[in-house]
C-alpha positions in Angstrom: 23.9 -40.8 11.4 27.0 -41.4 12.3 29.5 -39.5 12.7 32.2 -41.6 12.6 33.5 -43.3 10.3 36.2 -41.6 7.7 38.7 -43.9 6.4 41.8 -43.9 7.2 43.9 -43.2 10.9 43.4 -38.8 10.3 45.2 -36.9 12.1 47.0 -37.7 15.5 48.9 -34.7 16.7 47.5 -33.4 19.9 45.4 -36.6 21.1 45.9 -39.7 22.3 45.4 -42.7 21.0 44.2 -46.0 22.9 44.3 -49.1 21.4 41.1 -51.2 21.7 42.0 -55.3 21.4 39.5 -58.4 21.2 36.0 -56.4 20.5 33.9 -58.5 17.5 32.5 -58.2 14.1 29.6 -56.3 15.2 30.7 -53.6 17.2 30.6 -50.6 15.6 32.0 -47.1 16.6 28.9 -46.5 17.5 28.9 -48.9 19.7 32.3 -47.9 21.5 31.0 -44.2 22.0 28.6 -44.4 25.2 31.9 -46.1 26.8 34.7 -43.9 26.0 32.8 -41.0 26.2 31.8 -41.6 30.2 35.8 -40.9 30.3 36.7 -38.1 28.4 36.2 -36.6 25.5 36.5 -38.3 22.5 37.7 -36.7 19.2 36.7 -39.9 17.7 37.1 -43.6 16.8 38.4 -45.7 14.2 37.9 -49.3 13.6 40.0 -50.6 10.7 38.0 -52.7 8.0 39.4 -56.5 6.1 39.8 -53.7 2.7 38.9 -57.4 0.6 35.8 -58.3 2.4 34.8 -54.7 4.6 35.1 -56.7 7.5 35.5 -55.6 10.7 39.4 -56.3 12.6 37.8 -56.9 15.7 39.8 -54.2 17.2 39.2 -49.9 17.2 41.7 -47.4 18.2 39.6 -44.7 20.4 41.3 -40.8 20.8 40.5 -38.7 23.6 41.9 -34.9 23.5 43.4 -35.2 26.9 45.7 -37.8 29.3 44.8 -37.7 32.1 40.8 -39.1 30.8 42.4 -41.3 28.0 44.2 -43.0 31.0 41.3 -42.8 33.2 39.6 -44.8 30.7 42.5 -47.2 30.6 41.9 -48.4 33.8 38.2 -48.5 34.1 37.4 -50.3 30.9 40.7 -52.6 30.1 38.9 -55.9 30.8 35.9 -54.7 30.5 33.2 -57.2 28.7 31.8 -55.7 25.3 29.2 -57.6 23.4 30.4 -61.0 25.4 34.5 -61.1 24.9 36.7 -59.5 27.3 38.0 -56.6 26.0 42.2 -55.0 26.5 42.6 -50.9 26.3 45.7 -49.4 25.8 47.6 -46.6 24.9 48.3 -47.3 21.3 52.4 -47.2 20.4 52.3 -45.2 17.3 51.4 -41.1 17.1 53.4 -38.4 18.7 52.3 -38.8 22.4 51.7 -42.7 21.8 55.4 -42.6 23.7 55.3 -40.2 26.5 53.4 -41.8 28.8 
């Protein structure tokens, strides 16, 4: 049973959100979790889906509890190849903590 998969972005106060771009349509939150969990405490992973088709939209949000862990994940994982695609990892541009970085 996956512990991810609530619909809609959850409350984002007091966490640091990363935007992960260029994931494949078959990449799931459970695929991403072990990768990101190496660098700190992952609060959750959200992969937006197309409302009509239910397909992944090709990007994900990964939330960390601590800024320094989120920063480490950006440093280590930006440009990493996952499932044959080179992913981009950056701080998400929305939410209460987005601009502090």
